[in-house]
C-alpha positions in Angstrom: -0.7 -18.3 14.5 -1.7 -14.8 14.9 0.4 -12.0 14.4 0.2 -8.6 16.6 2.3 -5.8 15.4 2.7 -2.9 17.9 4.0 0.7 16.6 6.3 2.8 19.0 6.9 6.3 17.8 8.3 9.4 19.2 9.0 12.6 17.1 11.8 15.4 17.7 8.9 18.0 19.4 8.3 14.8 22.2 11.6 15.1 23.1 11.0 19.2 23.9 8.1 18.2 26.2 10.3 16.2 28.1 7.8 14.2 29.2 8.7 10.2 29.6 5.8 9.0 29.5 6.0 9.1 25.3 9.4 7.6 25.3 9.5 4.4 23.4 11.1 2.2 26.6 7.8 3.5 28.3 5.8 3.1 24.9 6.5 -0.5 25.1 6.1 -1.3 28.4 2.4 0.2 28.3 2.3 -1.8 25.7 3.8 -5.1 26.3 1.6 -4.9 30.3 -1.3 -5.1 27.8 -0.9 -7.7 25.6 0.3 -9.8 29.3 -2.8 -8.6 30.6 -5.5 -10.4 27.7 -5.4 -13.7 27.4 -7.0 -13.2 23.6 -3.4 -11.6 22.7 -1.1 -13.5 25.2 -0.5 -16.4 22.8 -0.1 -14.6 19.4 2.9 -13.6 18.2 3.9 -9.8 18.8 6.3 -7.7 15.7 7.5 -4.8 16.6 7.7 -1.2 14.1 9.0 2.2 15.4 10.1 5.6 14.6 12.3 7.3 16.8 12.9 10.9 15.3 9.7 11.2 13.5 6.8 13.3 13.2 2.9 11.8 13.4 1.5 14.0 11.1 2.5 11.8 7.9 2.9 8.7 7.6 6.2 8.6 5.6 7.8 6.9 7.8 10.0 3.5 7.9 8.7 2.0 10.6 5.0 2.9 9.2 5.8 1.6 5.7 7.1 -1.1 7.3 3.6 -2.1 8.9 1.8 -0.7 6.3 4.1 -2.6 4.0 2.2 -5.8 6.5 -0.7 -4.5 6.3 -1.2 -4.9 2.6 0.2 -8.0 2.0 -2.1 -9.5 5.0 0.6 -10.6 7.6 -0.6 -8.9 10.8 -4.1 -9.7 12.2 -3.6 -6.9 14.9 -2.3 -3.2 15.9 -1.4 -1.7 19.2 -0.6 1.3 19.9 0.2 3.8 23.3 -2.3 6.1 21.8 -3.3 7.0 18.4 -1.4 10.4 18.7 1.5 7.6 17.7 0.3 5.9 14.5 -1.1 8.8 13.6 -1.3 13.2 14.4 -3.7 13.4 11.0 -6.9 12.9 12.7 -8.5 12.8 8.9 -6.0 9.9 7.9 -6.6 8.1 11.2 -10.2 7.9 10.7 -9.7 6.5 7.3 -7.5 3.6 8.9 -10.1 3.6 11.8 -13.5 3.6 10.0 -12.6 1.8 6.5 -8.7 0.1 6.1 -8.6 -1.5 9.0 -11.9 -3.0 9.0 -11.4 -3.7 4.8 -8.7 -6.1 5.7 -9.6 -7.4 8.8 -7.4 -5.6 11.3 -7.8 -5.8 14.7 -6.7 -1.4 16.2 -6.5 -0.7 20.1 -5.0 2.5 21.4 -4.6 1.8 24.9 -4.9 5.1 26.7 -7.1 6.3 24.3 -9.5 3.2 25.3 -10.6 1.9 21.6 -10.4 -1.4 20.4 -12.0 -1.6 17.5 -13.2 -5.5 18.7 -15.4 -3.9 21.0 
């Protein structure tokens, strides 16, 4: 069975903005709603990785490290985030994953609010 990894992140900086749209609960709802509205995703098994209180400026986050281990072990087929900034705020590193690592590993990447799906 194919595996989706959803990744959720909220940084300490986000807490000061008081933007409920970035909350872990809201990110989870947006991603789960997206999955349920796409027939090709509904039958996939979902695993959740979460970093609450971590900056997106580097990849040294516990949930991110677990996700990247899944990638290396080829245990994930699709990664879904609310938007690219939840995955990484380092746009050079983000580009490396989008353009090199994920395509090489055969991983579909979806950033919902950015209207990005690597399959399309």
